[in-house]
Each structure stands twice: as C-alpha cells, then as structure tokens.
N, C-alpha and C positions, 0 to 999 in steps of 0.2 A: 636370811639366806643361809643354807647349810654350807659348811666348809667343804672345799674340794680337797681331795688327796691327789698325789701324783698319778696314781693308777686309775683315777676316776675317768669314766668315758667322756670324751670331748663333747659329744652331742648333748650330754646332760649339763655341761658347763656353759656352752656358748650357743646352743640351739642346733637343730639338725641341719639347717641350710648352710650355716657358717662352717659347721664341722665337716660337712660333705665337701665344701670348697677347699678346706685345709687338707683333707685326705687326698683329694685329687691332685692338689698342687705339691704337697710335701710328704704324703704318706703318713700323716699324723692320725693317731687314734685316741690318744689319752692326753690328759692335762700335762703329764710329764713330757710327752712328745712335744707339745707346744712350748713348754718352758725350757726345753733343751734346744729350741730354735733360737740361738743367741744372736744378738746384734753383731753384724760384721764390722761396724764402726760406729762412731758417734759424731754427729754434727753439732755445731754451736750456733745458736741464733745470732750471734755476733753482738758487738757493742751497739748501743743505740746511736745511730748515725744520722746526721742531717742529710737530706736528699741532695743538697748542693755539693756534698763532699763524699759521695758514695764511691768506694773503690771497686773498679771493675774486676770481676772474677772472684770476689770475696763474698762469703755469706754475711748477710746483714739483717738486723731487725729494726723496724722503724714504726713510729706511731704516726698515722696519717689519716686524712679524710678523703673519701671518694668525691671527686669533682664531676666526672662524667663517665659514661660507659656506653659502648656500642658493639653490635654484633654484625659480622659480615661473612659471606661465603668465601672460602679460599679459592684462589684462581687456579693454582697448579695441582691441587689434590682435593680429594673429597673432604667434606666436613666444613665446620664453621670456626671462626676465630672471634673470641670475645676480648675486646680491648677496654681496659679500665684505667683511667688516669687518676692518680691520688696525689695529694699535696700535704706537706707538713707546715704550710704557711710561708715557707721560704722558697721551696722549689717544687717541681712536679716530676712524677715518675710514672711510667707506663707498666701496667700488669697485663700479661698476655696469657690467655687460657685457650687451649686447643680442644674443640669439641666438648665444651662445658658451658653451653649457652644458658643452662638453668641457673648458673651463678648470678646472672644479671638481676634476678629477683632479690638477692641478698645485697649485692654491691650497688645499692642505689645512691645517688648524690646526697651528701650530708651524713652518711654513715661513717663512723670512726672505728678504728681497730688497730691491731698489731699485725704487721705484714712481715713475713720472714722468707728469705730466699737468697739465691746467688745472683749477684748483679751481672747482667749481660749488656751487650751493646748491639743495637740494630739501627742502621742508617744514622749513625752519629748520635743516637739518643739512648739513654740508659733505660733498662727495663728488667723486670723480674718475670720469668716464665714459669707458669703453674706454681705460684708461691703458696706457702701455707699462710693462713690468716685466721684471726679470731676477732669478731666484731663485738663492740660494746656500745651501750647507749650513753655511757657517762665518760667524759674525757678524763676526769681524775682517776677513775678506775682503770681506764686503759693505760694511763701513764704508769701507775703503780705496778700493774700486772706486767707490763713490758719490762720494767726495771728488774722485777723479781725473776723473770724468765730469761733474761738476756744471756746469762751464763749457764743455764740449765742444759746439760748434755741431751741431745736428741738421738735416741737409738735408731739406727738405720739397719733394717733387717734384710736378709736374703729374700728376694721377692720374685714373683712371676708376673706374666702379663695379666693374669686373672686375680691375683691377690697382691696388692701393693704393700709397700713397707709401712705406710701410715695406717693401713687397715690392720696389719698384724700388730702394730703398736697398740691400737685401741683394744683389740681382742685380748692381748697380754695384760693390759691394765685391768680389764674386767675380771680376768681369771685371778690375777694377783690379789685383787680386792677380796675374793672369796676363798683364797687358798688357806688351808688349815696348817697345822704343824707338819714339818717336813723331817722325816727320820734322817739321821746323819750316818752315811756309810763308813765314815772314818772313825777308828777308835779314838775316844776322847783324849787320851794322853798324847797320841800321835798328832792329833789336830792342834792341841795346845802347844806342843813342842815346835811344830812348824809355823805357828802364828797364823793359822787359817781361821776363816770365819765359820760360824754355824751354818748349816746347809740352807736354812730358811732365809737367813740374812744375805748369803751369797746370791741366791736366786733373785731376791728383791733388788740388790744393789746392781746386778748386771743388767737388769731390765729397766730400772728407773732410778739411776743414780742422781743424787742431789748435787754432787760435785764430781769433777773429773777424777779426783784422787780416790774416789770410792770404786772406780771401775777395775783397776788392776788387782786389788786384793780379792775382789769377787771372782775375777778370771782365774787367779792363781788357785783359789779354793776349788773351783769347779774343774779346773784342769787336773788337779790331783784326784778329784772324785773319779774322773774318767780313767786315769791311769790305774788307780787302785782297784776299781770295780773290774776293769778288764783283766788285770793281772790275776785277781782273785778267781775270776771265772776260768781263766786258762789253767791255773794251778789246780783248781777244783776238778777240771776235766782230766788232768793228769792223774789225780787221785782216783777218779772213777776207773780209768784204765788199769791202774795198779791194784784195784780191788778185784779185777778179773783173774781167774786162774788160767795159766798157759801150759801147754804141753812142753816139757823140757826137751830141748833138742841138743844133746851132748855129742861132741866128737869123740871117737874112740881111738885108742892108740893103734896106729897102723891102718886106720880107716881111710875113707875116701879123701878127707881133707888132708891127712898126712901124706897120702900118696900124691895128691895134687901139688902140695908144697914142695915135695921132693923132686917133682918133675920140672919145676919152674927153671928156666934158663937164666934167670937174673935174680938178684936180691931185691926184696921189697924195700921201699923207702921207709924211713922212720915213721912218717905219718901213716902210711899204709899199715904198718905193723901195729901202731898204737890204736888206730881206729878199728882195725880188725880184731884186736884183743878185746876191745870194749864191746863190740858186737857179739863176739863169742860168749862173753859173760852174760850179755842180755838174753841170749838164746837159751840159757839154762836158768834164767831167773824165775821168780814166782809169778810174774805178770808178763803180759805180752810186750815185746819190744816195740817201741814207738819212736824211732830214731830218724833224724834228718842228717844226711851226709852231704856236705857241700864241698866242692873242690874245683880247682881250675880245670879247664879243658885239658884232657890228657893226663890228669893227675893219678888215675888208677881207680876211679870209683867203680868201674865195671869189675875189676879184679876183686875189690873188697866185697862187692855184692855176690860174685860167684863163689867166693869162699864161704859166705853165709849160706848160700844155696847147698853147697856140698855138706856143710854141717847139718842142715835140716834133712838132707837126703839120707844121712846115715841111719836115721830112725824110720826111714820109709816115707818121710814127709815130702810133699811137693812144693815147688816154688813157682809162682806166677810173676812174670815180669811184664808190665804194661808199658808200651812205648807210644809216643804221640803220632808217629808216622810209620807206614809200612816199610819205607826205605830203612828207617832206623831199626825196626823190629827184625827185618831180614838180616841186617848187618849184625845185630846182636847175636842171632842164632849162629851165624857163620863164625863170629868172633869167639863165642863161648865154646863151640865145637872145636875150634882150632886150639884154644887154650887148654881144653880138657885132654886133647890128644887121642890117639887111636885106642888107648887102653881104657880110659874113663868115659869117653863120649858114648859108647854103646850101653854102658851101665846106667847113665842118666838120661839118655835119649832126648837131647834138647829138641823141642818141637815148636814149629811156627804155626800160629793160628791167627789168620786175618780174614776180614770180610771179603777180600778180593780174590781169595783162593778159589780154584775150581771146586765145585760142590763135593766131588768124590774125595779130593785131597783134604778139604776142610773136615769132612765127616771122619776121615781117618785120624786126623789130628785131634778132633774132639773125643774120639774113642780112646785114644792114648791117654788123654788127660783124665777122662772119667774112670778108666780102669786102674789108674795109678802107674801105668807102664812108663809114661813120660814123667820123670821127676823134675824136669825144668820145662815150663811152657812159656813161650814168649809170644806176645801178640799185641794187637792194637785194641780198639774198642770191641772187637769180636769177643774178647775175653769176658766182657760184661754181659754178653747175651745169656738169656735164660737157658738156652740149650747147652751152654758150656758149664760143665760140672767137674769137680775134682774128687778123687778118692780120699785124700788127706792133705788139704791145703795148709801148709805150715808156715809159709812165708810169702808175703806180698811185697814185691819190689816195684816202686813207681819211679820210672825214669823221667827226668825233666818234669817235676811236679807242677810247675807253673802252667803246663799245657792242659792240666786236668782239673775239673771241678771236684769239690769234696764229695758230691753225690756219686760221681763215677768211682772214686776210690772206695767209698763205702760199699757199693754194689760188689766190688771184687772181694773185699774183706769178708763180706757176709757169706761167701762161698766156702768158708772154713769155720772151724770152732776156735774163735779168738786167735787167729793167726798172728804171728809177729809181722811187723810192718817196717820196711826200710824205704825211705824216700831219698832219692838222689837228685841233686841239682848242680849243674855246672855254672849257674848264675849266682855268684857270690851274694850273700844276703848281709846287709849291714846289721850290726849288733842290735840296734834298736828295732829294726824290722823283725829280726828273729825273735826278739822278746815280745813284740806286739802281735805278730801274726802266728808265729809258731811256738808260742810260749808253753804249749802243752807237750811239745816234742823235745826229746833230748837231742842236742845239736852237736855233731862232730865235724871237724874241718880237716881237709887234706890240703896242706899248703905246698909242700915240697913236690917238685916234678921229678920224674925219673931222669937218671943221668943220660947223656947222649943227645939231648934235644939241642938243636942248633939255634933255636930262637926265631923270633919274628921281628922284622922291621916294618913299621907302618908309616905311610906318607899320605898327605892330603894332596889331591890334584884339584886346585881351586879354580875351576873354570870361569867363575865370575870375574876374576882378575886376569887369569892366564888361559884363555880358551885354547891356545895352541897345544897345551899340555895333553889334551885328549888324544891326539895322534901319537904322542909318546907312550901313552898307556898301552895302546895296541902293539906298538913296536917292542915295548919291554916284555910283554907276554910272549911275543914271537921269539925274542932272544932266549927266554927261559926254556921254551920248547926246543929251540935249537941246541940247548945244552943237554937235552934228554929228559927234561923235567916236564911236569904237567901243571895245568892251571885251571882255576875256576873263574868264571865271570858271573857274578850274582846280580840279579835284577829284582826290583821291588814288585814286579807284576809278570804275568804270563804274556799278556798282550796289552800294551799301554793304551791302545785304541778302545779296548773294552775292559778296562781294569775293574770297573764296578762289578762285572759279572764274575771276575776271578778273585774276588775279595778274600776267599778262604785261604789263598796262597800268599797273601800279602801282609806286610806289617800294617799296623794302624798308622794312618798319616798323622804326623804331629800337628798340633793345633796352633802353631806359632807362625804360620805363613801370613804375611801381611797383604791386605788388599792393595792392588795397584802394582804389585811386584811384576817384573817382566816375565812373560811366558817362558817356561823352561822346556827343554826337550824331555819327554817322558820315555823312560826305557823299560821295555818288557823283554822277556826271553825272545819273542818273535822278532822284535826290532834289532836286538843285539846279534842274534844269529844271522839275520839278513845282512847286516853291515860286515860281519866277518866273512860271509860267503863271497863278498865282492872285494875284500881287502887283498891287495897283491901279496903281502907278507904271509897270508894264511892260505895261499893256494895249495900248498902241500901239507897243511896242518889238519889233522882229523878233529873236527868239531861236532859235538852232539849236544842235544838239549835234554833237560830233565825238569819236570814240574809236576805238581800234585794232581793235575787232571789227566795224566797219562794212565793207561791201564796198568795194573799192578805188575804183571809179568814183564811188561815193557820197561817200567821203572827199574825193576830189579835187574833186568838184562843190561840196561845202560850203566847202572852203578857197578855191576860186576865187571863189565868191559873197561870201565874207567879204572877200577882197582887193578885189573890185569895189565893195564898200560896200553890197551887197544884204542883208547881215546886220548887225545892230547889236551883238548880244551873242553871243559864241560860248562855250558851256559845254562844256568839254573836259577830257580827261585829259592826261597828259604828252606826248601825241603832238605838242603844240605847243611842246615844250621847245626844239627847235633848228630853225633855218633858216626859220621862218615869218616873212615880212617884210610887214607891213601898216603903212605909215607913219602912217595915220590912227588907229591903235589907241592910245588914250591911257591906258587904265586896265586894271589886272588885279587881281582879287581871288583870292587863293589860300586855299581852304578847308582847314582842318586842316593849316596850314602846318608844324606841328611834325612831321608824318609824312614830311616831305621833308628831304633833306640840304642842307647849306649851299650846295654848288656847284649843286645842282639848283634851289634857290630863286633863286640868282643867274642861272642860265640862263633860267629861266622869265620873270623880270621883264624880261629883255633883249628880250622881244617887244614892249614898249611904249616910247614915247619915242624911236622910231627916226627920226622925221621932225622937222619943226619944232614939233610939238605936245609940250608937256611931259608926261612920263610920271608916272603915279601907281600905286604898288603897295601893296595892302592885304593884310597878312599876318594872316589870321584864325586864332586859336588859342585853345584852352581849356587849354593847358598852364600849370600854376601857376608863379608866380615862383620862381626858384631851382632849377628842374629843368633837367637837361641839354637837354631838348627845347626849353624856352623860351629857353635861352641861344643855341641855334642860330638861332632866329627873330630874337631881339634883335640878334645879330651881323650878320645880313643887313640889317636895317633901319638899322644904324649906319653902313654904308659901301657905296658902289657900286664900290669898288676890288676887282676879282676876285682880284688877286694877294694883297692883304691878307687877303681872305676865305679864300683857299686855305691860308694859314698858320694862320688861326683854325680852319678845318675840321680841319686836321691835328692841332692841339693838342687840340681838343674830342673828336675821335673816335679818335685814335690811328692809326698808320700801317697797322695790320692792315686796317681798312676802306678806307682811302684807296688802298692798293696794289691790293687786290682779288685774288682767286684767278686771274683771267684774265690779269693783267698780267705777262707774261714768265716766269711760273713760278718766280720767285726768292723769293716770299714764304716758302716753306718753309725758306729758308736764314737767315731773320732770327730768331735765337734770343735773343741778348743785345743785338744792335744795334737802336737806336731812331733812326729817321731825323730826329726833331725834336731830341732831346737830344744826339745824336752827330753833328751836322752837321760839326763841325770834324774829327772822327775820319775821317768819310767822305771829306772833301776831302783830308786828309793821305794817306789810303790811296790815293786816286786818283792823286795826284801821284807817289807812290812807285811805284805800279804802272805808270804811264806811263813812268817812267824805266827800270824793269826791262824792259818790253817793247820800248822803243826800242833798248836795248842787246842784248837777247836775245829776238827776236820768237818763236822756236820754244821758248823756255824750256829750251834744251839745258843751260844752266848752272844752271838753277833747277828741278831735277827734283822737289824737295819741293813747290814751288808748283804745278807741273803736276799732281802726284798729288793735291794738295788740291783743285784745280779739278775734277778728274775725280771726286773723292769727294764734295765738297760741292755741286757743280753737276752732278748726275748726268745720265744720258742724257735723261731727260724734260725737265729744266730746260735742258739744252744744246740740245735740239731746239726748245724754246720760244724761247730766245734767238736761235737761227738764224732762226726765223720772224719774229721781231720786226724 
C-alpha cells in the first residue's frame, strides 16, 4: 500500500463513502485534517475484575462467557432492546444494547471474549450498557489478550450522531498504518532544546499510546506545532503588508493637525500622546500602517483616530470610519464636527453615509466622498457598497472591530491604494488573544483615562435571593432623575414575547442555563417601558425607547433628544453599547444582566459616569449564586478595570467564545492550544518564529514550516489573515 502524506486526499486513504461522512461531520478533506482530530480524553479498560466485585460507576474489563441472550421491543419508546447475560464462572452480569439486534448473531451462548464498559445498576442488578467487546474462540487467547489490553489507553474522540468515537478510532488506525514520513515544522535545534518529539512520533503517540505517560509528551509537541505554525503565519502576513509601498502622509508645520492641537481645550493624556506619536510615525513609513488601538471606554481613542485623519488630510487624503450602528455613526459625525470646531470642520467636511438615509441625502454624501470634497466620511455598511467610491482613500478606521468580519474590512480597504488601517476597540484584549488573533497587527494600548472622570460604582441586584430589590432599582433611578441627572435602562431584547424575531438586537444567550431552572421574567424594551409607564414614581419622568428596529431618523432624533436633556430615562437595547456620550447620564440599570457577556456589560456601563457626575450601574439578575451566569455578573461588579475583566472573561468562557468565528479565521487551527493556559508557549513560539523569519523571510530553508503553514492555515484562513 502506498504511504499517505498529511496533504493526501482523505477519500484516497479511507474510501469515498467514509471520507464523505467525515467531511459532513467535521469538515475534513485531507489525511492531515483527520490526524489533527485529536482524542479529547483517554479511557482505560480497567483492571481485570471478578463480576462479583465490580465497582459501580467504574470502567472495567472482564473475561466472560455468554450464557443467554434475548431481544424484546421497548415499551415506552421505539426500538428494541438486546439483553445478554455473561458469566466469569463466579457471577453473572447483564449487557444491554439499544437498537442493535444484529449482535445476537455474535453473542451466542458459549462464546467467550473480553467485555469492557462502565458498570451501571438497574433494578438492583449490575449491567454494562452498549459495552465494547472482542470475542475469541480460545479461552487462553482471551485471557492473555485481556491482560495485555487492560491498561492500554483507549482514545475517545469528539464525535457526532453520525460518526461515533470508535469509528473514528478505527479510521485513524487504518490511516496511521499507511502514513509515510511527516515533515517537522519545528527547527531541529529548537525541538531538541525543548525536549519535543519528532512530528511522526507525536502523531503516533497521541492517537495510539501504549502507556499513559506517552500521551503528554505527544500533546506538548503538537501544542507547540500549533503555536509555532500559527505565529509564523501571522508574522509572515505582517511581512507581506510591509512589502507593500504606502503613500506617506506627513503633517506640516502649522498645518491642519497643528491647528487642531492648538485648539484643544485640554491636555492629552500621556497614553494619548505616545500612541498618537506612534501612529504619526506609521503614517510616514515605507509600508501601510496596520495598527490596533485598544483602550477603555472614554480613554480617547476617537481623539487619537481624528488626529490621524487630520494628518492624512494634509496631503489631500480621505479617511473612512466604519461604525457598527447608525446611532454610533451619527454620534461620531457630530462628535468629530464638534471637536474640529467652526474653523476646521468646513475644511474637512465630516460626512455621514448610511443605508437608512433618504436617497437624495445619501447621493449627496456619496458624491462628496467620490469627489474628494469630504476628507472624513463616517458610515455603516453603506461604505462597503459598490456605489461608494473615494477620490484618494488614505486611511481606514474600523471602530469596534469585533462587530465586523474580515471580509467587510477588506472591501473597504480595497477602495484605496494600500491605505493605512487603524482598528479601534474598547474591548480590552488579553495579551495571548492579541498574539493569537491579531498577531499580524501592531498593538497599542491607551490605559490612562482623562482627568475629571467621577468614576462608576457597580452593584448586583440579586433577585434570586432578594426579589424585593427590584422595586428599589426603579426608586433609585427616579431619585437620580430627581437630582437632575439622566438614566439608561438596558434590556436584552426589544420584545421578550417575540425575542427570536428581534435576535439581531440581542446578545447571544449564554449556554450555561440548566434544565429545570425556575422560569424567569424575560425583559424587553416593550415590557420595561410598560412597567415604567404605570410606575407612580415615573409619572412626571420623561421616558423614551430606543432599539435597532426603529427607523434611522427616529433613532437619531431620540438619541439627540437624550443628549440635549429632553429625555430623562432611555429604555434601550444594546444599540447604546458603544459611542453614546451623554455626560449627564449618571445611572444605568441592566435587566437580565446574566444574559450579557463580561465585556458587553463593561461596555454598557461605560455610558455613565462620563462627566463630573458619579456613575451608578445596577446589574439586575435572577441567576442563582454559584452559576457561571452569576459569576460573570459578580466579576463585572467587582472591578472597573477592563483589562482585568478581559482576563476574567477569557477564563470564564474559554477562548472559543472570545476569539469568535469571525476573527481572522484561525479559530479552526486551535486544537490543543489554549490561549489562557498556554500563554508562555505562545510567547516562546512567537519569539522563535520571529527569529526564523528574520533569517529566512521566504522560508526557503524551512520548507517543512512553509508546508505546515499552507496545510494548517489553508486558503480560507490565509485569505482571512490577509484581510485582517
């Protein structure tokens, strides 16, 4: 039989029918895809145990003889039940098989074999349900085989309803038997220094270890493979960007940027200065800037971005800022115009372009962008439209990058000639996630907040233990309004009675709610507004609603009225999560806070306490103590440090959720690697990959690594990385 390579097509190795099943179940196409489907754990057949002393709940392996077998229809559900009684000469044990009547032909009285499974109990009798077994004709052979296999680790694979773990194990065994040499992506000296296994050995040992102590060295080796190949791919992508030539966008003495800085009524924070200087240098570099700026809510990311836009505008270049919502886009335009002031705003002509604008207004905005008249264009997905063009797009600014897929960012960048890119996020990114997902971007952080912020206090209203506190939440909001302040009430849905239809405006529901939990009150904007309309304390309080399904002009009108102080309490969905700046807003109540993620709760509460008024955030939840949902809410209440919360979030939820499917397409490469537990491995892999690429940028002397990048970071992931 010819040897298989990792890039060999799966159908050529296991047959078309099996390959098709694996593709449907797991998206596998090659031998490498199959062998990267690692066991999630290992079972043990257990010590050989007499039937009379089997421990309930433990895995066991016994040698026994079939005494009798029978099949019957199940009474309470469809299908049949096969019951087989086996004996080791001292005691008897029942085997139960569901809908597997065909086994009765094998399990005839008198047949002997090895039987392995977990001991259960049914009606005071011990049994094995759907056990593994291997039948032999010869008792001596059976005994020897049982003793040899008793401690052999059994790989348990991630499986589906159509492809079971044992089937995957058999397929893997077949492929391993025909697997040829495996090129090693790690440099030899690095691998030896780390005490790691050769690639072929690691793959063999992780799938069919002879002893338990062979598993961890194999895992450690393959974990480093993942980290090293991923980091090399990200760093290589950064090299590709730096190989492009960029139009230098220099600021002139006494130019737009200098005039803007002179007009600022405050001093920039040290972080705003250092990050701004770094961006200014990037804009006159030999290659396009590709920078991620992360900073707390209200840390001044918009100011930093606006200064970059002004520097680009001095050479006649345009900047396009894409925001995730129309509310935020409109807010950005007003904020930018206000910051520029009456002298500079007419020169840059900040222009709003969204899909919900009246046709005539939108055409006018598009014409300003196409002619180069508007040097700053702010919009939503309308900026991605084929009809939206630019005269000289020099800078792309993406606000709240986690709301956009890489394809959308690439469409916008393609509207210019290698424009500079600045990505902003108010969701702090843990160091390991930054290395793993945004490893091709240069990352800057704004930690210091402007002076004069009064700060935010956060409290949990635990309705599971103290239901009476809900009334106090409404009273507390009314008290703040009585002091002349304003408040937000944030709901997870527009209408809780039809939440499924309004899913676009809601957070994803956490998957940690347990069956059997008492039914909770579900809150939508509709329900909350109705309660406040009938609440005695709110009879003279001006309450309005805001959500994503409202017409664009109506949303904008409500937001402007709230900003002017014409509305006291705004009942809204998460459309207020980012960018909404109302300094007089002092209080926010978040209903069903457990339905939001840690970072989203932190973002939401950042809407209050933005001026000199102290902020108050009330996290209302019915989640019981000790549940993951309650842990998230308690974590947010415990600190206002977004960077600390980002690490907590990563620990509570795991990197699968934090990375998300849309972020650069590399999630599919994370099989054994864990960005929390393996931070040191990732950092070490990055340092080694940097050294390799510095010495051999085209990987001419590292063909194995180049092949591994091509294999592990395939065309789809490569395209996604390029777009990032």
